[in-house]
PDBQT receptor file of N, H, CA, C and O in Angstrom, charges set to zero:
ATOM      1  N   MET A   1      79.913  89.555 100.206  1.00  0.00    +0.000 N 
ATOM      2  CA  MET A   1      79.740  88.178  99.819  1.00  0.00    +0.000 C 
ATOM      3  C   MET A   1      80.791  87.549 100.565  1.00  0.00    +0.000 C 
ATOM      4  O   MET A   1      81.941  87.989 100.558  1.00  0.00    +0.000 OA
ATOM      5  N   LYS A   2      80.348  86.290 101.365  1.00  0.00    +0.000 N 
ATOM      6  H   LYS A   2      79.414  85.933 101.371  1.00  0.00    +0.000 HD
ATOM      7  CA  LYS A   2      81.581  85.507 102.087  1.00  0.00    +0.000 C 
ATOM      8  C   LYS A   2      81.118  84.069 101.644  1.00  0.00    +0.000 C 
ATOM      9  O   LYS A   2      79.939  83.720 101.709  1.00  0.00    +0.000 OA
ATOM     10  N   PRO A   3      82.252  83.167 101.136  1.00  0.00    +0.000 N 
ATOM     11  CA  PRO A   3      81.819  81.756 101.016  1.00  0.00    +0.000 C 
ATOM     12  C   PRO A   3      81.784  81.060 102.416  1.00  0.00    +0.000 C 
ATOM     13  O   PRO A   3      82.451  81.441 103.378  1.00  0.00    +0.000 OA
ATOM     14  N   LEU A   4      80.951  80.025 102.416  1.00  0.00    +0.000 N 
ATOM     15  H   LEU A   4      80.409  79.716 101.635  1.00  0.00    +0.000 HD
ATOM     16  CA  LEU A   4      80.670  79.105 103.665  1.00  0.00    +0.000 C 
ATOM     17  C   LEU A   4      81.341  77.802 103.457  1.00  0.00    +0.000 C 
ATOM     18  O   LEU A   4      81.507  77.374 102.315  1.00  0.00    +0.000 OA
ATOM     19  N   GLU A   5      81.705  77.199 104.424  1.00  0.00    +0.000 N 
ATOM     20  H   GLU A   5      81.570  77.547 105.352  1.00  0.00    +0.000 HD
ATOM     21  CA  GLU A   5      82.013  75.785 104.356  1.00  0.00    +0.000 C 
ATOM     22  C   GLU A   5      81.244  74.890 103.720  1.00  0.00    +0.000 C 
ATOM     23  O   GLU A   5      81.770  73.917 103.179  1.00  0.00    +0.000 OA
ATOM     24  N   SER A   6      79.800  75.103 103.690  1.00  0.00    +0.000 N 
ATOM     25  H   SER A   6      79.373  75.893 104.130  1.00  0.00    +0.000 HD
ATOM     26  CA  SER A   6      78.949  74.245 102.865  1.00  0.00    +0.000 C 
ATOM     27  C   SER A   6      78.861  74.549 101.414  1.00  0.00    +0.000 C 
ATOM     28  O   SER A   6      78.057  73.998 100.663  1.00  0.00    +0.000 OA
ATOM     29  N   GLY A   7      79.763  75.492 101.035  1.00  0.00    +0.000 N 
ATOM     30  H   GLY A   7      80.416  75.939 101.646  1.00  0.00    +0.000 HD
ATOM     31  CA  GLY A   7      79.754  75.665  99.555  1.00  0.00    +0.000 C 
ATOM     32  C   GLY A   7      78.619  76.797  99.088  1.00  0.00    +0.000 C 
ATOM     33  O   GLY A   7      78.558  77.164  97.915  1.00  0.00    +0.000 OA
ATOM     34  N   ASN A   8      77.782  77.281 100.055  1.00  0.00    +0.000 N 
ATOM     35  H   ASN A   8      77.832  76.982 101.008  1.00  0.00    +0.000 HD
ATOM     36  CA  ASN A   8      77.000  78.344  99.904  1.00  0.00    +0.000 C 
ATOM     37  C   ASN A   8      77.824  79.591 100.078  1.00  0.00    +0.000 C 
ATOM     38  O   ASN A   8      79.030  79.608 100.328  1.00  0.00    +0.000 OA
ATOM     39  N   TYR A   9      76.998  80.683  99.909  1.00  0.00    +0.000 N 
ATOM     40  H   TYR A   9      76.019  80.669  99.706  1.00  0.00    +0.000 HD
ATOM     41  CA  TYR A   9      77.594  81.815 100.132  1.00  0.00    +0.000 C 
ATOM     42  C   TYR A   9      76.629  82.792 101.053  1.00  0.00    +0.000 C 
ATOM     43  O   TYR A   9      75.409  82.625 101.029  1.00  0.00    +0.000 OA
ATOM     44  N   ALA A  10      77.193  83.745 101.806  1.00  0.00    +0.000 N 
ATOM     45  H   ALA A  10      78.184  83.881 101.825  1.00  0.00    +0.000 HD
ATOM     46  CA  ALA A  10      76.482  84.602 102.830  1.00  0.00    +0.000 C 
ATOM     47  C   ALA A  10      76.624  86.046 102.064  1.00  0.00    +0.000 C 
ATOM     48  O   ALA A  10      77.739  86.485 101.783  1.00  0.00    +0.000 OA
ATOM     49  N   LEU A  11      75.574  86.662 101.787  1.00  0.00    +0.000 N 
ATOM     50  H   LEU A  11      74.668  86.305 102.015  1.00  0.00    +0.000 HD
ATOM     51  CA  LEU A  11      75.615  88.137 101.249  1.00  0.00    +0.000 C 
ATOM     52  C   LEU A  11      75.004  88.949 102.366  1.00  0.00    +0.000 C 
ATOM     53  O   LEU A  11      74.084  88.590 103.101  1.00  0.00    +0.000 OA
ATOM     54  N   SER A  12      75.638  90.074 102.383  1.00  0.00    +0.000 N 
ATOM     55  H   SER A  12      76.385  90.366 101.785  1.00  0.00    +0.000 HD
ATOM     56  CA  SER A  12      74.972  91.131 103.230  1.00  0.00    +0.000 C 
ATOM     57  C   SER A  12      74.413  92.208 102.357  1.00  0.00    +0.000 C 
ATOM     58  O   SER A  12      75.214  92.819 101.650  1.00  0.00    +0.000 OA
ATOM     59  N   ILE A  13      73.219  92.504 102.314  1.00  0.00    +0.000 N 
ATOM     60  H   ILE A  13      72.568  92.007 102.888  1.00  0.00    +0.000 HD
ATOM     61  CA  ILE A  13      72.516  93.325 101.706  1.00  0.00    +0.000 C 
ATOM     62  C   ILE A  13      71.891  94.587 102.584  1.00  0.00    +0.000 C 
ATOM     63  O   ILE A  13      70.978  94.340 103.372  1.00  0.00    +0.000 OA
ATOM     64  N   PRO A  14      72.289  95.667 102.471  1.00  0.00    +0.000 N 
ATOM     65  CA  PRO A  14      71.570  96.777 103.188  1.00  0.00    +0.000 C 
ATOM     66  C   PRO A  14      70.270  97.122 102.630  1.00  0.00    +0.000 C 
ATOM     67  O   PRO A  14      70.106  97.058 101.412  1.00  0.00    +0.000 OA
ATOM     68  N   TYR A  15      69.321  97.487 103.419  1.00  0.00    +0.000 N 
ATOM     69  H   TYR A  15      69.454  97.540 104.408  1.00  0.00    +0.000 HD
ATOM     70  CA  TYR A  15      67.809  97.884 102.714  1.00  0.00    +0.000 C 
ATOM     71  C   TYR A  15      67.166  98.807 103.762  1.00  0.00    +0.000 C 
ATOM     72  O   TYR A  15      67.485  98.862 104.950  1.00  0.00    +0.000 OA
ATOM     73  N   ARG A  16      66.331  99.435 103.221  1.00  0.00    +0.000 N 
ATOM     74  H   ARG A  16      66.072  99.391 102.256  1.00  0.00    +0.000 HD
ATOM     75  CA  ARG A  16      65.505 100.465 104.065  1.00  0.00    +0.000 C 
ATOM     76  C   ARG A  16      64.227  99.989 104.720  1.00  0.00    +0.000 C 
ATOM     77  O   ARG A  16      63.843 100.366 105.828  1.00  0.00    +0.000 OA
ATOM     78  N   ASN A  17      63.533  99.028 103.844  1.00  0.00    +0.000 N 
ATOM     79  H   ASN A  17      63.845  98.723 102.945  1.00  0.00    +0.000 HD
ATOM     80  CA  ASN A  17      62.390  98.335 104.293  1.00  0.00    +0.000 C 
ATOM     81  C   ASN A  17      62.131  97.043 103.531  1.00  0.00    +0.000 C 
ATOM     82  O   ASN A  17      62.911  96.732 102.632  1.00  0.00    +0.000 OA
ATOM     83  N   ASP A  18      61.096  96.272 103.826  1.00  0.00    +0.000 N 
ATOM     84  H   ASP A  18      60.462  96.525 104.557  1.00  0.00    +0.000 HD
ATOM     85  CA  ASP A  18      61.085  94.773 103.143  1.00  0.00    +0.000 C 
ATOM     86  C   ASP A  18      60.821  95.012 101.831  1.00  0.00    +0.000 C 
ATOM     87  O   ASP A  18      61.182  94.156 101.024  1.00  0.00    +0.000 OA
ATOM     88  N   GLU A  19      60.173  96.162 101.376  1.00  0.00    +0.000 N 
ATOM     89  H   GLU A  19      59.880  96.858 102.032  1.00  0.00    +0.000 HD
ATOM     90  CA  GLU A  19      59.911  96.072  99.896  1.00  0.00    +0.000 C 
ATOM     91  C   GLU A  19      61.326  96.312  99.150  1.00  0.00    +0.000 C 
ATOM     92  O   GLU A  19      61.607  95.807  98.063  1.00  0.00    +0.000 OA
ATOM     93  N   ALA A  20      61.994  96.981  99.739  1.00  0.00    +0.000 N 
ATOM     94  H   ALA A  20      61.766  97.391 100.622  1.00  0.00    +0.000 HD
ATOM     95  CA  ALA A  20      63.393  97.376  99.146  1.00  0.00    +0.000 C 
ATOM     96  C   ALA A  20      64.289  96.044  98.906  1.00  0.00    +0.000 C 
ATOM     97  O   ALA A  20      64.872  95.715  97.873  1.00  0.00    +0.000 OA
ATOM     98  N   LEU A  21      64.239  95.450 100.008  1.00  0.00    +0.000 N 
ATOM     99  H   LEU A  21      63.766  95.718 100.847  1.00  0.00    +0.000 HD
ATOM    100  CA  LEU A  21      65.029  94.106 100.098  1.00  0.00    +0.000 C 
ATOM    101  C   LEU A  21      64.347  93.118  99.087  1.00  0.00    +0.000 C 
ATOM    102  O   LEU A  21      65.049  92.526  98.267  1.00  0.00    +0.000 OA
ATOM    103  N   ASP A  22      63.082  92.943  99.130  1.00  0.00    +0.000 N 
ATOM    104  H   ASP A  22      62.512  93.424  99.796  1.00  0.00    +0.000 HD
ATOM    105  CA  ASP A  22      62.453  91.973  97.971  1.00  0.00    +0.000 C 
ATOM    106  C   ASP A  22      62.769  92.442  96.757  1.00  0.00    +0.000 C 
ATOM    107  O   ASP A  22      63.149  91.587  95.958  1.00  0.00    +0.000 OA
ATOM    108  N   LYS A  23      62.716  93.715  96.329  1.00  0.00    +0.000 N 
ATOM    109  H   LYS A  23      62.407  94.410  96.978  1.00  0.00    +0.000 HD
ATOM    110  CA  LYS A  23      63.235  94.256  94.944  1.00  0.00    +0.000 C 
ATOM    111  C   LYS A  23      64.659  93.844  94.674  1.00  0.00    +0.000 C 
ATOM    112  O   LYS A  23      64.937  93.269  93.622  1.00  0.00    +0.000 OA
ATOM    113  N   THR A  24      65.569  94.115  95.581  1.00  0.00    +0.000 N 
ATOM    114  H   THR A  24      65.344  94.582  96.436  1.00  0.00    +0.000 HD
ATOM    115  CA  THR A  24      66.938  94.017  95.667  1.00  0.00    +0.000 C 
ATOM    116  C   THR A  24      67.267  92.366  95.172  1.00  0.00    +0.000 C 
ATOM    117  O   THR A  24      67.949  91.983  94.221  1.00  0.00    +0.000 OA
ATOM    118  N   VAL A  25      66.537  91.591  96.162  1.00  0.00    +0.000 N 
ATOM    119  H   VAL A  25      65.984  91.901  96.935  1.00  0.00    +0.000 HD
ATOM    120  CA  VAL A  25      67.079  90.126  95.913  1.00  0.00    +0.000 C 
ATOM    121  C   VAL A  25      66.389  89.720  94.554  1.00  0.00    +0.000 C 
ATOM    122  O   VAL A  25      67.115  89.121  93.760  1.00  0.00    +0.000 OA
ATOM    123  N   HIS A  26      65.000  89.981  94.154  1.00  0.00    +0.000 N 
ATOM    124  H   HIS A  26      64.411  90.468  94.799  1.00  0.00    +0.000 HD
ATOM    125  CA  HIS A  26      64.538  89.480  93.064  1.00  0.00    +0.000 C 
ATOM    126  C   HIS A  26      65.400  90.041  91.877  1.00  0.00    +0.000 C 
ATOM    127  O   HIS A  26      65.684  89.267  90.963  1.00  0.00    +0.000 OA
ATOM    128  N   ASP A  27      65.864  91.443  91.833  1.00  0.00    +0.000 N 
ATOM    129  H   ASP A  27      65.632  92.072  92.575  1.00  0.00    +0.000 HD
ATOM    130  CA  ASP A  27      66.771  91.824  90.821  1.00  0.00    +0.000 C 
ATOM    131  C   ASP A  27      68.009  91.080  90.662  1.00  0.00    +0.000 C 
ATOM    132  O   ASP A  27      68.416  90.728  89.555  1.00  0.00    +0.000 OA
ATOM    133  N   LEU A  28      68.616  90.834  91.756  1.00  0.00    +0.000 N 
ATOM    134  H   LEU A  28      68.285  91.120  92.655  1.00  0.00    +0.000 HD
ATOM    135  CA  LEU A  28      69.923  90.166  91.859  1.00  0.00    +0.000 C 
ATOM    136  C   LEU A  28      69.659  88.724  91.202  1.00  0.00    +0.000 C 
ATOM    137  O   LEU A  28      70.287  88.482  90.171  1.00  0.00    +0.000 OA
ATOM    138  N   LEU A  29      68.827  87.791  91.679  1.00  0.00    +0.000 N 
ATOM    139  H   LEU A  29      68.316  87.987  92.516  1.00  0.00    +0.000 HD
ATOM    140  CA  LEU A  29      68.426  86.644  91.048  1.00  0.00    +0.000 C 
ATOM    141  C   LEU A  29      68.111  86.607  89.489  1.00  0.00    +0.000 C 
ATOM    142  O   LEU A  29      68.450  85.725  88.701  1.00  0.00    +0.000 OA
ATOM    143  N   THR A  30      67.460  87.648  89.249  1.00  0.00    +0.000 N 
ATOM    144  H   THR A  30      67.186  88.365  89.889  1.00  0.00    +0.000 HD
ATOM    145  CA  THR A  30      66.914  87.811  87.751  1.00  0.00    +0.000 C 
ATOM    146  C   THR A  30      68.486  87.991  87.018  1.00  0.00    +0.000 C 
ATOM    147  O   THR A  30      68.872  87.127  86.231  1.00  0.00    +0.000 OA
ATOM    148  N   GLU A  31      69.188  88.966  87.288  1.00  0.00    +0.000 N 
ATOM    149  H   GLU A  31      68.874  89.668  87.928  1.00  0.00    +0.000 HD
ATOM    150  CA  GLU A  31      70.507  89.212  86.821  1.00  0.00    +0.000 C 
ATOM    151  C   GLU A  31      71.359  88.051  86.760  1.00  0.00    +0.000 C 
ATOM    152  O   GLU A  31      71.924  87.709  85.721  1.00  0.00    +0.000 OA
ATOM    153  N   ILE A  32      71.471  87.381  87.962  1.00  0.00    +0.000 N 
ATOM    154  H   ILE A  32      71.013  87.659  88.806  1.00  0.00    +0.000 HD
ATOM    155  CA  ILE A  32      72.262  86.081  87.591  1.00  0.00    +0.000 C 
ATOM    156  C   ILE A  32      71.657  85.175  86.639  1.00  0.00    +0.000 C 
ATOM    157  O   ILE A  32      72.354  84.644  85.775  1.00  0.00    +0.000 OA
ATOM    158  N   SER A  33      70.385  84.950  86.729  1.00  0.00    +0.000 N 
ATOM    159  H   SER A  33      69.818  85.382  87.431  1.00  0.00    +0.000 HD
ATOM    160  CA  SER A  33      69.615  84.033  85.842  1.00  0.00    +0.000 C 
ATOM    161  C   SER A  33      69.967  84.369  84.178  1.00  0.00    +0.000 C 
ATOM    162  O   SER A  33      70.294  83.561  83.309  1.00  0.00    +0.000 OA
ATOM    163  N   GLN A  34      69.803  85.653  84.080  1.00  0.00    +0.000 N 
ATOM    164  H   GLN A  34      69.537  86.310  84.786  1.00  0.00    +0.000 HD
ATOM    165  CA  GLN A  34      70.013  86.077  82.679  1.00  0.00    +0.000 C 
ATOM    166  C   GLN A  34      71.475  85.947  82.189  1.00  0.00    +0.000 C 
ATOM    167  O   GLN A  34      71.732  85.617  81.031  1.00  0.00    +0.000 OA
ATOM    168  N   GLU A  35      72.478  86.233  83.167  1.00  0.00    +0.000 N 
ATOM    169  H   GLU A  35      72.269  86.501  84.107  1.00  0.00    +0.000 HD
ATOM    170  CA  GLU A  35      73.936  85.837  82.870  1.00  0.00    +0.000 C 
ATOM    171  C   GLU A  35      74.117  84.388  82.366  1.00  0.00    +0.000 C 
ATOM    172  O   GLU A  35      74.668  84.081  81.309  1.00  0.00    +0.000 OA
ATOM    173  N   ALA A  36      73.539  83.477  83.334  1.00  0.00    +0.000 N 
ATOM    174  H   ALA A  36      73.092  83.726  84.193  1.00  0.00    +0.000 HD
ATOM    175  CA  ALA A  36      73.545  82.102  82.769  1.00  0.00    +0.000 C 
ATOM    176  C   ALA A  36      73.049  81.715  81.590  1.00  0.00    +0.000 C 
ATOM    177  O   ALA A  36      73.629  80.909  80.864  1.00  0.00    +0.000 OA
ATOM    178  N   GLU A  37      71.865  82.299  81.296  1.00  0.00    +0.000 N 
ATOM    179  H   GLU A  37      71.394  82.955  81.886  1.00  0.00    +0.000 HD
ATOM    180  CA  GLU A  37      71.039  82.252  80.025  1.00  0.00    +0.000 C 
ATOM    181  C   GLU A  37      71.710  82.579  78.735  1.00  0.00    +0.000 C 
ATOM    182  O   GLU A  37      71.492  82.018  77.661  1.00  0.00    +0.000 OA
ATOM    183  N   MET A  38      72.559  83.560  78.960  1.00  0.00    +0.000 N 
ATOM    184  H   MET A  38      72.736  84.016  79.833  1.00  0.00    +0.000 HD
ATOM    185  CA  MET A  38      73.455  84.274  77.769  1.00  0.00    +0.000 C 
ATOM    186  C   MET A  38      74.511  83.089  77.396  1.00  0.00    +0.000 C 
ATOM    187  O   MET A  38      74.863  82.843  76.242  1.00  0.00    +0.000 OA
ATOM    188  N   ARG A  39      74.917  82.464  78.443  1.00  0.00    +0.000 N 
ATOM    189  H   ARG A  39      74.632  82.664  79.380  1.00  0.00    +0.000 HD
ATOM    190  CA  ARG A  39      75.943  81.364  78.218  1.00  0.00    +0.000 C 
ATOM    191  C   ARG A  39      75.297  79.966  78.088  1.00  0.00    +0.000 C 
ATOM    192  O   ARG A  39      75.957  78.948  78.297  1.00  0.00    +0.000 OA
ATOM    193  N   ASN A  40      73.986  79.938  77.735  1.00  0.00    +0.000 N 
ATOM    194  H   ASN A  40      73.450  80.765  77.565  1.00  0.00    +0.000 HD
ATOM    195  CA  ASN A  40      73.276  78.419  77.510  1.00  0.00    +0.000 C 
ATOM    196  C   ASN A  40      73.337  77.685  78.623  1.00  0.00    +0.000 C 
ATOM    197  O   ASN A  40      73.483  76.464  78.575  1.00  0.00    +0.000 OA
ATOM    198  N   CYS A  41      73.222  78.413  79.832  1.00  0.00    +0.000 N 
ATOM    199  H   CYS A  41      73.104  79.405  79.871  1.00  0.00    +0.000 HD
ATOM    200  CA  CYS A  41      73.116  77.591  81.302  1.00  0.00    +0.000 C 
ATOM    201  C   CYS A  41      71.953  78.066  82.182  1.00  0.00    +0.000 C 
ATOM    202  O   CYS A  41      71.190  78.983  81.880  1.00  0.00    +0.000 OA
ATOM    203  N   PHE A  42      71.915  77.475  83.094  1.00  0.00    +0.000 N 
ATOM    204  H   PHE A  42      72.535  76.729  83.340  1.00  0.00    +0.000 HD
ATOM    205  CA  PHE A  42      70.728  77.855  83.987  1.00  0.00    +0.000 C 
ATOM    206  C   PHE A  42      71.430  77.740  85.396  1.00  0.00    +0.000 C 
ATOM    207  O   PHE A  42      72.485  77.149  85.629  1.00  0.00    +0.000 OA
ATOM    208  N   ILE A  43      70.641  78.417  86.276  1.00  0.00    +0.000 N 
ATOM    209  H   ILE A  43      69.784  78.897  86.086  1.00  0.00    +0.000 HD
ATOM    210  CA  ILE A  43      70.931  78.380  87.737  1.00  0.00    +0.000 C 
ATOM    211  C   ILE A  43      69.935  77.641  88.593  1.00  0.00    +0.000 C 
ATOM    212  O   ILE A  43      68.832  77.408  88.098  1.00  0.00    +0.000 OA
ATOM    213  N   GLU A  44      70.146  77.327  89.568  1.00  0.00    +0.000 N 
ATOM    214  H   GLU A  44      71.042  77.516  89.969  1.00  0.00    +0.000 HD
ATOM    215  CA  GLU A  44      69.238  76.860  90.721  1.00  0.00    +0.000 C 
ATOM    216  C   GLU A  44      69.812  77.680  91.841  1.00  0.00    +0.000 C 
ATOM    217  O   GLU A  44      71.011  77.687  92.122  1.00  0.00    +0.000 OA
ATOM    218  N   ALA A  45      68.786  78.444  92.529  1.00  0.00    +0.000 N 
ATOM    219  H   ALA A  45      67.812  78.438  92.301  1.00  0.00    +0.000 HD
ATOM    220  CA  ALA A  45      69.155  79.346  93.600  1.00  0.00    +0.000 C 
ATOM    221  C   ALA A  45      68.150  79.382  94.548  1.00  0.00    +0.000 C 
ATOM    222  O   ALA A  45      66.987  79.358  94.146  1.00  0.00    +0.000 OA
ATOM    223  N   ASP A  46      68.409  79.442  95.865  1.00  0.00    +0.000 N 
ATOM    224  H   ASP A  46      69.354  79.462  96.191  1.00  0.00    +0.000 HD
ATOM    225  CA  ASP A  46      67.578  79.750  97.122  1.00  0.00    +0.000 C 
ATOM    226  C   ASP A  46      68.214  81.087  97.754  1.00  0.00    +0.000 C 
ATOM    227  O   ASP A  46      69.421  81.327  97.794  1.00  0.00    +0.000 OA
ATOM    228  N   ALA A  47      67.193  81.907  98.237  1.00  0.00    +0.000 N 
ATOM    229  H   ALA A  47      66.212  81.712  98.205  1.00  0.00    +0.000 HD
ATOM    230  CA  ALA A  47      67.889  82.920  99.123  1.00  0.00    +0.000 C 
ATOM    231  C   ALA A  47      66.727  83.028 100.166  1.00  0.00    +0.000 C 
ATOM    232  O   ALA A  47      65.521  82.860  99.986  1.00  0.00    +0.000 OA
ATOM    233  N   TRP A  48      67.505  83.397 101.459  1.00  0.00    +0.000 N 
ATOM    234  H   TRP A  48      68.485  83.533 101.606  1.00  0.00    +0.000 HD
ATOM    235  CA  TRP A  48      66.739  83.413 102.530  1.00  0.00    +0.000 C 
ATOM    236  C   TRP A  48      67.460  84.396 103.681  1.00  0.00    +0.000 C 
ATOM    237  O   TRP A  48      68.684  84.494 103.761  1.00  0.00    +0.000 OA
ATOM    238  N   GLU A  49      66.637  85.028 104.462  1.00  0.00    +0.000 N 
ATOM    239  H   GLU A  49      65.642  84.948 104.397  1.00  0.00    +0.000 HD
ATOM    240  CA  GLU A  49      67.100  85.947 105.582  1.00  0.00    +0.000 C 
ATOM    241  C   GLU A  49      67.351  85.127 106.547  1.00  0.00    +0.000 C 
ATOM    242  O   GLU A  49      66.546  84.254 106.869  1.00  0.00    +0.000 OA
ATOM    243  N   GLU A  50      68.519  85.303 107.143  1.00  0.00    +0.000 N 
ATOM    244  H   GLU A  50      69.173  86.012 106.882  1.00  0.00    +0.000 HD
ATOM    245  CA  GLU A  50      68.849  84.594 108.440  1.00  0.00    +0.000 C 
ATOM    246  C   GLU A  50      68.001  85.138 109.467  1.00  0.00    +0.000 C 
ATOM    247  O   GLU A  50      67.698  86.329 109.533  1.00  0.00    +0.000 OA
ATOM    248  N   GLY A  51      67.571  84.118 110.379  1.00  0.00    +0.000 N 
ATOM    249  H   GLY A  51      67.818  83.150 110.325  1.00  0.00    +0.000 HD
ATOM    250  CA  GLY A  51      66.736  84.663 111.578  1.00  0.00    +0.000 C 
ATOM    251  C   GLY A  51      65.344  85.022 111.316  1.00  0.00    +0.000 C 
ATOM    252  O   GLY A  51      64.649  85.604 112.150  1.00  0.00    +0.000 OA
ATOM    253  N   SER A  52      64.906  84.648 110.064  1.00  0.00    +0.000 N 
ATOM    254  H   SER A  52      65.470  84.176 109.387  1.00  0.00    +0.000 HD
ATOM    255  CA  SER A  52      63.501  84.763 109.747  1.00  0.00    +0.000 C 
ATOM    256  C   SER A  52      63.017  83.633 108.877  1.00  0.00    +0.000 C 
ATOM    257  O   SER A  52      63.706  82.683 108.507  1.00  0.00    +0.000 OA
ATOM    258  N   GLU A  53      61.715  83.856 108.586  1.00  0.00    +0.000 N 
ATOM    259  H   GLU A  53      61.155  84.628 108.886  1.00  0.00    +0.000 HD
ATOM    260  CA  GLU A  53      61.106  82.825 107.602  1.00  0.00    +0.000 C 
ATOM    261  C   GLU A  53      61.159  83.274 106.184  1.00  0.00    +0.000 C 
ATOM    262  O   GLU A  53      60.608  82.553 105.352  1.00  0.00    +0.000 OA
ATOM    263  N   ARG A  54      61.777  84.425 105.777  1.00  0.00    +0.000 N 
ATOM    264  H   ARG A  54      62.224  85.010 106.453  1.00  0.00    +0.000 HD
ATOM    265  CA  ARG A  54      61.535  84.857 104.470  1.00  0.00    +0.000 C 
ATOM    266  C   ARG A  54      62.674  84.164 103.343  1.00  0.00    +0.000 C 
ATOM    267  O   ARG A  54      63.893  84.088 103.502  1.00  0.00    +0.000 OA
ATOM    268  N   ARG A  55      62.040  83.795 102.422  1.00  0.00    +0.000 N 
ATOM    269  H   ARG A  55      61.050  83.856 102.294  1.00  0.00    +0.000 HD
ATOM    270  CA  ARG A  55      62.535  83.082 101.443  1.00  0.00    +0.000 C 
ATOM    271  C   ARG A  55      62.174  83.828 100.090  1.00  0.00    +0.000 C 
ATOM    272  O   ARG A  55      61.110  84.403  99.857  1.00  0.00    +0.000 OA
ATOM    273  N   TRP A  56      63.296  83.705  99.220  1.00  0.00    +0.000 N 
ATOM    274  H   TRP A  56      64.160  83.238  99.409  1.00  0.00    +0.000 HD
ATOM    275  CA  TRP A  56      62.915  84.071  97.803  1.00  0.00    +0.000 C 
ATOM    276  C   TRP A  56      63.275  82.976  96.736  1.00  0.00    +0.000 C 
ATOM    277  O   TRP A  56      63.013  83.162  95.548  1.00  0.00    +0.000 OA
TER     278      TRP A  56
């Protein structure tokens, strides 16, 4: 994870195929959301793959 000047973060996630990446990103966003919910909070998150149109 690397913080960007914009206040966003860049994550490098190794993966073997598109399905594995989809699952990893989905699992990560789910865990972040669950952590926030346990603290009576919520998140707003966008994730995308640089150089492609893929978004989660």
